[in-house]
C-alpha positions in Angstrom: -35.8 1.3 -34.5 -31.8 1.7 -34.3 -30.1 -0.3 -31.4 -27.3 0.8 -29.2 -23.9 0.5 -30.6 -21.2 -1.3 -29.3 -19.8 -0.1 -26.1 -16.0 0.5 -25.9 -14.2 -1.9 -23.8 -12.9 -0.7 -20.1 -9.7 -2.3 -21.1 -8.1 1.1 -22.0 -9.1 2.7 -18.8 -7.7 -0.4 -16.8 -4.5 -0.4 -19.0 -4.0 3.3 -17.9 -4.6 2.4 -14.3 -2.2 -0.4 -14.7 0.5 2.0 -16.4 0.2 4.1 -13.3 0.7 1.7 -10.8 3.0 -0.9 -12.3 5.0 0.3 -15.1 7.6 -2.5 -16.2 11.3 -1.9 -17.1 12.4 -3.5 -20.5 13.5 -7.1 -19.9 16.2 -8.5 -22.2 15.2 -12.2 -21.3 13.6 -14.6 -23.6 10.0 -14.2 -23.6 8.2 -16.9 -21.8 4.9 -18.2 -22.7 2.2 -18.5 -19.9 -1.2 -20.4 -20.1 -3.2 -19.0 -17.3 -6.6 -19.7 -15.9 -8.2 -16.8 -14.2 -6.9 -17.9 -10.5 -3.4 -18.5 -11.9 -3.3 -14.9 -13.3 -4.5 -13.8 -9.8 -1.8 -15.8 -8.0 1.0 -14.6 -10.4 -0.1 -10.9 -9.9 0.0 -11.0 -6.0 3.5 -12.4 -6.4 4.5 -10.0 -9.0 2.7 -6.8 -9.1 4.7 -3.8 -7.5 2.1 -2.5 -5.3 1.7 -5.6 -3.5 5.1 -6.3 -3.2 5.5 -2.8 -1.6 2.6 -3.4 0.7 4.1 -6.6 2.0 7.5 -4.9 2.1 5.6 -2.5 4.4 4.6 -5.0 6.9 8.2 -6.0 7.3 9.2 -2.4 7.6 6.6 -2.1 10.6 8.1 -5.2 12.2 11.5 -3.6 12.2 10.2 -0.5 13.7 8.3 -2.5 16.2 12.1 -3.9 16.8 13.4 -0.6 17.5 10.6 0.5 19.9 11.3 -2.8 21.9 14.8 -2.1 22.1 13.9 0.6 24.7 12.8 -2.0 27.0 16.3 -3.5 26.9 19.2 -2.6 28.7 21.7 -0.2 27.0 25.2 -0.9 27.5 27.7 1.8 26.2 31.7 1.4 26.3 33.9 4.7 26.1 37.6 5.2 25.8 39.1 8.8 25.1 42.2 11.0 25.9 42.5 14.7 26.4 45.6 17.2 25.8 45.5 20.5 27.8 47.6 23.1 26.2 46.7 25.6 28.5 45.4 24.2 31.9 42.5 26.3 33.3 43.3 28.8 36.2 41.0 28.9 38.9 41.0 31.8 41.6 40.7 30.8 45.3 41.0 32.3 48.7 44.9 32.9 50.0 44.7 30.0 52.5 48.5 29.8 52.6 49.3 33.1 54.2 47.0 32.8 57.0 48.6 29.4 58.1 52.2 31.1 57.8 51.1 34.0 60.0 49.7 31.6 62.6 52.8 29.9 63.1 54.9 33.2 63.4 52.3 34.0 66.1 52.2 30.7 67.9 56.2 31.3 68.1 56.1 34.7 69.6 57.8 36.2 66.6 58.3 39.9 66.6 58.2 42.3 63.8 61.1 45.1 63.1 59.9 47.3 65.6 59.9 44.8 68.3 56.2 44.3 68.5 54.4 40.9 68.2 53.3 39.8 64.7 49.6 40.4 64.3 47.0 38.5 61.9 46.3 40.7 58.9 42.7 41.4 58.2 42.6 40.5 54.5 45.0 38.2 52.6 43.3 38.5 49.2 43.1 35.7 46.3 45.8 33.7 44.6 45.3 32.2 41.1 45.8 28.1 41.0 46.0 25.5 38.2 44.4 22.2 38.9 45.1 19.2 36.3 47.8 17.9 34.2 48.7 18.4 30.5 47.5 14.8 29.6 44.5 12.8 30.9 42.6 9.5 29.8 39.5 7.6 30.6 38.0 4.2 29.9 34.6 3.0 31.1 31.3 1.1 30.6 27.9 2.3 31.5 24.4 0.8 31.8 20.7 2.3 31.3 17.9 0.2 32.0 14.4 1.2 32.0 12.6 -0.3 35.0 9.2 1.1 34.4 7.7 3.3 31.9 4.0 3.5 31.0 4.2 4.7 27.8 6.8 2.1 26.8 4.6 -0.5 28.3 1.5 0.4 26.1 3.9 0.8 23.1 5.1 -2.9 23.5 1.2 -3.9 23.9 0.5 -1.9 20.6 3.1 -3.8 18.5 0.7 -6.5 17.2 -1.8 -4.2 16.1 0.6 -2.1 14.2 1.8 -4.8 12.4 -1.8 -6.2 11.8 -2.7 -3.0 10.1 -0.1 -3.0 7.6 -0.9 -6.4 6.9 -4.9 -5.3 6.5 -3.5 -2.6 4.2 -1.8 -5.2 2.2 -5.0 -7.3 1.9 -6.9 -4.3 0.6 -4.2 -3.8 -2.2 -4.5 -7.5 -3.0 -8.1 -7.5 -3.3 -8.5 -4.2 -5.4 -5.8 -6.1 -7.8 -7.9 -9.3 -7.9 -11.0 -7.4 -8.8 -9.3 -5.8 -11.6 -7.6 -9.0 -12.8 -11.2 -10.8 -12.9 -12.5 -8.0 -14.9 -9.8 -7.7 -17.6 -9.6 -11.5 -17.6 -13.0 -12.1 -18.3 -13.6 -9.3 -20.6 -10.6 -10.4 -22.7 -12.2 -14.0 -22.6 -15.8 -12.7 -23.5 -13.9 -11.0 -26.6 -13.2 -14.5 -28.0 -16.8 -14.7 -28.5 -17.3 -11.3 -30.2 -14.3 -12.2 -32.5 -16.1 -15.4 -33.2 -19.5 -13.6 -34.1 -17.6 -11.2 -36.2 -15.9 -13.8 -38.0 -19.3 -15.3 -38.7 -20.8 -12.0 -40.0 -17.8 -11.9 -42.5 -18.4 -15.0 -43.8 -21.9 -14.4 -44.4 -21.3 -11.2 -46.1 -18.7 -12.8 -48.3 -21.1 -15.5 -49.3 -23.8 -12.8 -50.0 -21.0 -11.0 -52.2 -20.3 -14.0 -54.0 -24.0 -14.8 -54.6 -24.6 -11.2 -55.5 -22.0 -10.9 -57.8 -23.2 -14.3 -59.6 -26.8 -12.8 -59.7 -25.3 -9.5 -61.2 -23.2 -11.4 -63.8 -26.5 -13.2 -64.8 -28.3 -9.7 -65.4 -30.6 -9.9 -62.2 -28.9 -7.4 -60.0 -27.3 -4.1 -60.5 -23.6 -3.2 -60.0 -24.6 -1.0 -57.2 -25.9 -4.3 -55.2 -22.3 -5.6 -55.7 -20.7 -2.5 -54.3 -22.9 -2.2 -51.2 -22.0 -5.8 -50.2 -18.1 -5.2 -50.9 -18.5 -1.8 -48.7 -20.1 -3.8 -45.8 -17.6 -6.4 -46.1 -14.8 -3.8 -45.6 -16.6 -2.3 -42.8 -16.8 -5.6 -40.8 -13.2 -6.1 -41.6 -12.2 -3.0 -40.3 -14.4 -3.5 -37.1 -12.6 -6.6 -36.8 -9.1 -5.1 -36.9 -10.1 -2.5 -34.5 -11.5 -4.9 -32.1 -8.3 -7.1 -32.5 -6.3 -3.8 -31.5 -8.4 -3.2 -28.4 -8.0 -6.8 -27.5 -4.0 -6.6 -27.9 -3.9 -3.4 -25.6 -6.1 -5.3 -23.2 -3.5 -8.0 -22.9 -0.8 -5.5 -22.3 -2.9 -3.9 -19.5 -3.5 -7.3 -18.1 0.1 -8.3 -18.1 1.2 -4.8 -16.4 -1.2 -5.7 -13.6 0.0 -8.9 -13.1 3.4 -7.5 -13.3 4.5 -9.9 -16.2 7.1 -8.6 -18.9 5.1 -7.0 -21.8 7.3 -9.5 -24.2 6.1 -12.8 -22.5 3.3 -14.4 -24.3 0.1 -14.9 -22.4 -2.7 -17.3 -23.3 -6.2 -17.3 -21.3 -7.3 -20.8 -20.8 -10.6 -20.0 -19.0 -13.9 -19.2 -21.1 -16.9 -17.4 -19.7 -20.4 -18.6 -20.3 -23.8 -17.1 -19.1 -24.1 -19.8 -16.5 -20.7 -19.2 -15.3 -21.8 -15.3 -14.8 -25.0 -16.7 -12.7 -24.0 -19.5 -10.6 -23.7 -19.4 -7.1 -23.8 -15.5 -6.3 -27.1 -14.4 -5.3 -28.1 -17.6 -3.4 -24.9 -17.2 -1.2 -25.2 -16.7 2.3 -25.7 -12.8 3.3 -22.6 -10.5 4.5 -21.1 -9.1 7.6 -19.4 -5.7 8.1 -16.2 -7.7 9.2 -16.3 -9.6 5.7 -14.9 -6.2 4.3 -11.1 -5.7 4.5 -11.7 -1.9 4.8 -13.8 -2.5 7.7 -11.2 -4.6 9.4 -8.6 -2.0 8.7 -10.9 0.7 10.4 -11.3 -1.4 13.5 -7.4 -1.9 14.0 -6.9 1.8 13.4 -9.4 2.6 16.2 -7.5 0.1 18.3 -4.5 1.8 17.9 -5.9 5.2 18.7 -7.4 3.5 21.8 -3.8 2.6 22.7 -2.7 6.1 22.1 -5.0 7.7 24.6 -3.8 5.0 26.9 -0.4 6.0 26.3 -0.8 9.6 27.5 -2.8 8.4 30.4 0.3 6.3 31.7 2.5 9.1 31.3 1.0 10.7 34.2 2.6 8.1 36.5 6.1 8.0 37.7 8.9 6.3 35.8 11.7 4.4 37.1 15.0 3.8 35.3 18.4 2.2 36.6 21.7 3.6 35.5 25.3 2.4 36.4 29.1 3.3 35.8 32.4 1.8 36.0 35.5 3.6 34.5 39.4 4.2 35.1 40.9 7.7 34.4 44.6 8.8 34.8 46.4 12.1 34.6 50.0 12.6 33.3 52.4 15.3 32.7 53.1 13.4 29.4 51.6 10.8 27.2 52.6 7.9 29.0 49.2 6.0 29.4 50.4 2.8 27.9 53.2 2.3 30.5 53.0 2.4 34.1 51.0 5.0 36.3 48.1 5.0 38.4 44.6 4.4 36.9 41.9 5.8 39.4 38.5 3.9 39.6 35.3 5.6 39.4 31.9 3.6 39.9 28.5 4.5 40.7 24.9 2.8 40.5 21.7 5.0 40.5 18.0 4.4 40.9 16.2 7.2 39.1 12.5 8.1 39.9 10.9 10.7 37.8 7.5 12.1 39.0 5.6 14.1 36.8 3.9 16.9 38.8 2.9 19.7 36.3 3.7 20.6 32.8 1.2 23.3 31.8 -1.8 20.9 31.0 0.3 19.4 28.1 -0.7 16.0 28.9 -4.2 16.7 29.7 -4.5 18.3 26.3 -3.0 15.1 24.7 -5.3 12.9 26.2 -8.4 14.7 25.0 -7.0 15.2 21.7 -6.3 11.4 21.4 -9.9 10.5 22.6 -11.6 12.9 20.0 -9.5 11.1 17.4 -11.1 7.7 18.8 -14.3 9.5 18.4 -13.9 10.3 15.0 -12.9 7.1 13.8 -16.1 5.8 15.8 -18.0 8.0 13.6 -16.1 6.6 10.5 -17.0 3.1 11.5 -20.8 4.0 11.4 -20.4 5.7 8.3 -18.5 2.7 6.8 -21.5 0.4 7.8 -23.8 2.6 5.9 -21.5 2.9 2.9 -21.1 -1.0 2.8 -24.8 -1.7 3.2 -25.3 0.9 0.1 -22.7 -0.8 -1.6 -24.1 -4.4 -1.2 -27.5 -3.2 -2.2 -26.5 -1.3 -5.1 -24.0 -4.0 -6.4 -26.8 -6.5 -5.9 -29.4 -4.6 -7.9 -26.9 -3.8 -10.6 -26.0 -7.7 -11.0 -29.6 -8.5 -11.1 -30.4 -5.9 -13.8 -27.3 -7.1 -15.7 -28.5 -10.7 -15.5 -31.9 -9.8 -16.6 -30.5 -7.7 -19.6 -28.0 -10.4 -20.7 -31.1 -12.9 -20.9 -33.1 -10.3 -22.7 -30.2 -9.8 -25.2 -29.8 -13.3 -25.6 -33.4 -13.9 -26.7 -33.1 -11.0 -29.0 -29.7 -12.3 -30.5 -31.3 -15.4 -31.5 -34.4 -13.9 -32.8 -32.3 -11.6 -34.8 -30.2 -14.5 -36.3 -33.3 -16.5 -37.2 -34.8 -13.2 -39.0 -31.7 -13.0 -40.9 -31.6 -16.7 -41.8 -35.2 -16.2 -43.0 -34.6 -13.3 -45.1 -31.6 -14.8 -46.5 -33.6 -17.7 -47.9 -36.1 -15.3 -49.4 -33.6 -13.4 -51.0 -32.1 -16.3 -52.4 -35.0 -17.6 -53.9 -35.7 -14.3 -55.4 -38.7 -13.2 -53.4 -36.5 -10.8 -51.0 -34.8 -7.5 -51.7 -31.2 -6.1 -51.0 -32.6 -3.6 -48.6 -34.4 -6.2 -46.6 -31.3 -8.4 -46.3 -29.1 -5.8 -45.5 -31.8 -4.4 -42.8 -31.8 -7.9 -41.4 -28.0 -8.4 -40.9 -27.7 -5.1 -39.4 -30.3 -5.7 -37.0 -28.7 -9.4 -36.4 -25.2 -7.8 -35.7 -26.7 -5.0 -33.7 -28.3 -7.6 -31.6 -25.0 -9.4 -31.4 -23.3 -6.4 -30.3 -26.0 -5.7 -27.4 -25.6 -9.1 -26.1 -21.8 -8.6 -25.8 -22.1 -5.5 -24.3 -24.6 -7.1 -21.6 -22.4 -9.9 -21.0 -19.5 -7.6 -20.2 -21.9 -5.9 -18.0 -23.1 -9.0 -16.2 -19.2 -10.0 -15.5 -18.2 -6.7 -14.1 -21.4 -6.5 -12.0 -20.8 -10.1 -10.4 -17.2 -9.0 -9.5 -18.4 -5.7 -8.1 -21.2 -7.7 -6.1 -18.7 -10.2 -4.6 -16.5 -7.6 -3.7 -19.1 -5.6 -2.1 -19.9 -8.7 0.1 -16.6 -9.5 1.0 -16.7 -12.7 -1.0 -14.4 -12.1 -4.0 
């Protein structure tokens, strides 16, 4: 029965992912040699991966946004200075107050008109145009604005810490995802060393078989066809090795890009992976809690911020109190000579302002209900997230257990296939076995080795996924 062929590495998929998130610019600096354990690779990536750097910068952006909001609670002091030129002073029409006064004087003095009659006060004097102001004016002053109490500003100040925590948790989620991918690619490349060693061993076996078959053929006990078959098998193994080396090379490129390392740098992986490493200390670890997951922590902070939003709209219904003050000097001139002598007049005032919300068309009521509905939505999402985490953990645990069982079984199959091949080879060398038998034995051995490598890959990925699911990565 034909066993499954070697599964392609996941490295190509991860390389594409890495390219999309962290493409590197050409680097003209001298290449650097790095010898990294998996932890060192993770540490390097957390410092150099562009997504992580941007996530950490977003935390600083939020801190500055908080500082902008905090500024609303501090006094705002502004100074101003200005001058005005009026080519045409505005004209204002006013009642004629001059003529009534003049007539009143004449009446009081008993003056008579040309007919000898006493002067009488006319019933209508009309309007007269008047201009107020000067061609030039100047002013200089300083003003103060201070919020004494505003419920919305108060809640905003309380929410600053949660806003920063939300961005920090987002950065941690990004770091955890990166860490999981680093582990997967690193360990796959580490396992590929074993795969190369197996291929080299198979190549050495076929080379020896080819030499032996050629000698037997030269002595007349084998056909030329047997030599040709061994030659083809050797060529196929060497081609397979070359393809695998190319995949491994691409895997190193993927790992470098995930880490934020220049492609020209040399990367050497110092850790090796064994079956015991895959098994140790995972399933025996203590249980998990929802709070172990960064995604759950992030959702809880989001809920807290939405609750602050509800409180903000509620407090917008109470009065706000603010203080304002002004001190200024102004002057008017017919000519622009404010630097020299002349009068400057003082203007100053202090104002206490109380704004009392009365009715705004039910706007605030609607915003409170909307904000509360958002809180209800994220509460539902938290409940759904708990179910998802439970499912994720149980599925990851099952996958991990199955991967370990498969790995153990494939290890046994590999060892058995290697024994069968060695026995078949001895029979062939003493002339009691056939070429068909040794080819079949070697094919089965190579298939068992490939299946073992595939199972080891699966176990590594399953372990990383399980640790991530339980928040223990």
